[in-house]
C-alpha positions, -999 to +999 in steps of 0.1 A: +000+000+000+014+034-010+001+064+008-011+088-019-040+104-001-039+140+011-048+129+046-033+098+062-065+094+081-082+082+049-056+054+045-053+041+081-087+046+097-095+008+095-064-004+114-056+024+138-071+023+173-075+045+204-072+035+240-090+045+272-091+030+307-120+031+332-123+024+369-156+034+385-165+068+371-129+078+363-117+077+327-081+079+314-083+084+276-048+081+264-029+065+236-032+051+201-023+017+185-021-002+153-036-035+143-009-062+137-030-094+136-067-104+140-069-098+178-036-081+185-024-045+184+009-028+189+012+003+211+038+022+231+048+007+264+044+040+282+007+041+272+001+008+290+023+019+320+005+052+321-029+036+327-013+015+355+003+045+371-029+066+369-051+041+387-024+027+411-007+057+426+022+058+402+029+021+406+059+010+385+056-023+367+080-050+377+108-060+352+097-096+355+063-110+364+026-105+360+004-077+373-034-079+376-051-046+373-080-030+391-093-012+361-105-019+326-087-009+294-106-007+261-094-003+225-116+014+200-117+005+163-128+034+140-140+015+109-148+036+079-183+031+066-194+013+098-185+033+129-168+024+162-162-010+177-151-011+213-131-041+226-118-050+260-080-054+264-074-089+278-036-090+281-005-069+274+031-081+269+055-053+277+091-050+263+115-037+290+141-030+263+121-004+244+089+016+242+068-012+227+039-034+239+017-060+223-019-061+233-045-089+230-081-079+225-111-098+236-130-118+209-156-095+192-192-103+189-205-122+159-218-090+143-185-071+150-165-100+138-183-099+104-169-063+100-135-068+116-126-100+096-126-078+065-098-057+079-062-064+071-032-054+092-004-033+076+030-047+068+056-041+095+091-029+086+114-039+114+146-022+103+145+016+108+144+040+078+175+059+067+181+096+074+161+117+049+134+092+044+099+107+042+076+094+070+039+098+080+026+094+116-009+089+127-027+089+161-057+101+180-055+133+199-076+158+218-097+132+236-128+143+254-145+115+274-174+114+298-190+085+316-228+084+324-241+059+349-273+043+335-280+017+361-261+002+391-240-021+368-243-003+335-226+028+322-224+047+290-191+062+278-193+092+254-163+105+237-149+128+211-114+126+196-096+135+165-076+113+141-045+133+131-018+127+105+016+144+104+044+142+078+081+148+081+115+134+074+139+112+094+164+137+107+186+114+129+188+077+134+196+062+169+203+025+162+210+019+199+197+049+219+197+086+219+206+089+256+204+070+288+173+087+300+140+093+281+150+079+247+172+050+258+161+025+231+165+020+193+147+049+177+149+077+151+142+114+152+118+131+128+107+167+123+070+156+122+051+169+152+033+145+175+006+156+199-005+142+232-024+109+230-009+101+196+017+079+215+016+044+202+002+054+168+019+040+136+046+057+116+047+048+079+076+049+054+072+059+018+058+025+008+031+025+035+049+000+058+048+006+096+084+014+104+079+026+140+056+038+167+051+073+180+070+076+212+077+112+222+074+148+208+092+179+217+062+202+210+025+197+217+013+225+194+007+219+157+034+233+134+056+245+162+091+258+151+120+235+153+099+204+159+116+172+166+099+140+177+109+104+184+098+071+169+105+037+185+120+013+160+102-020+157+129-047+156+132-050+194+096-063+195+110-096+181+124-103+216+091-100+235+080-133+250+043-140+247+022-167+265-014-177+259-007-181+221+000-219+218-031-240+215-032-266+243-003-251+261-013-216+273+017-213+297+042-218+269+062-186+262+071-179+226+093-152+211+075-128+188+104-135+164+091-171+161+055-159+157+066-135+129+085-164+112+052-184+113+032-156+098+011-145+128+025-109+124+033-096+089+069-084+094+085-086+060+121-084+072+119-107+103+148-127+088+171-097+091+168-098+129+187-125+147+184-134+184+211-156+199+204-188+218+208-173+253+188-142+245+214-118+258+222-100+226+205-087+195+220-084+161+202-064+133+223-074+103+212-045+082+227-019+105+253-041+123+238-034+157+249-054+187+234-046+221+243-066+252+209-065+268+190-091+288+156-101+277+130-100+305+092-103+306+066-082+323+029-088+315-003-072+326-036-090+326-068-071+331-093-085+357 
């Protein structure tokens, strides 16, 4: 898919999603995501962590282990020609190496499934684009949510939000990290401007492949001078362990690299990412990157 439309919104409305979390009458609308398989989406790790911190007094997720939450997270499809489909988030697998998380959505209803099964996930480009490459980012921003209690056990959530696209160029690649603080993971810098709540939204290269996720922006006003923003590269997601994906053996943990190899996720260059046997190093052959990093697992399961 080549992006030729004037507005990226027209090209990605079927596979971009928005997030919001709810506990009681409190709502935390924050974050965007992109569909990567039938019931799986990819988002920024800090979006998932942000919900946890909002409802749990700034609780930090453990580097290893499982956390059960006391709130609900929902992902919202915005399907062109149909409308909105709201799905509960069942489980999240967090990378502790980078700003990426994979999210499992609850099975849709029969009616919703008839709509969703027609959608196809975009192709993932794991290796980062070169300096000077034109990129397009998309996410949902300016959320305005309200919750109305209908009955003791029933509530209605009303919301308004805006899908927004932004274009720019890759201005600096960071194959290992930009720094040891905020952007301490493989990423690249762009002069496209990202607004609040666009975090986790897809960034596309010139061929329409998802080449990264929106991670951070230096400005939160449209068209600000000297804009520079940051995009998380996708290749580290290959080292996320996922459980609950092997039929008959839900406790088995499988690397996303293996799932991509078997076609669950459409990552066209998965073969260019190598993970050694003891999972202590990564090598991206295309950029000769070698990071000595341990692979650990942190998961969240919504109650």
